[in-house]
N, C-alpha and C positions, 0 to 999 in steps of 0.2 A: 310434467315438471322437468325442465331441461337439465337441472343440476343432477338428476339421477342417472343421466346418460353420460358415462365417462369418456366416450369416444372423442368428441372434439376437444374437451378440456385436457385430456391426457396428452394429446399431440401438441397443444399449445404449451403445456408444461415442458415437454421434451424439447421442443424447438427453442423455448426461452432459455433453458439450461444449456443447450448447445451453443447459443450465442454467448452466454456468460462464460462458458468453459473454453471456447475456441477463439472467438473474435476479441473479447475484452482483454484477455492476458496478452495477446500479441500487440494490441494498441498500447497497453501500459508498459510493456517491456521495451517498446521502440521509442519511448519518450527519452529525450536527452535534455540535460540541464544546460543553461546558457553559461553559467560560471561554475566550472569544476573546482572543487575545493583543493587547495594545495597542501601537501603534508608539511607540518611544522617540525622543526628539530626539537630534541629533548632539552637543549640548552635554553631555548626561548620560553619553555613552559615551567621553569623553576619558580616556585613561589616561596615566600617567607611565612612562617607561622605567625598567627596573631598572638601578641603577648598582652592582651587586655585583662585587667583584673575583673574577676567575676564577683561583684557584690552590689 
């Protein structure tokens, strides 16, 4: 029964985690957005409270 021999499966597990921990984060962190968000001023974000009657 091959599932009782941990030698090949352990190395597959180690190499797959190596890919997830080394290769994938570098690809994710190198991603850049096309449209960078621009900061808004505090004046533009002023809102008025709602004065609706609750009944």
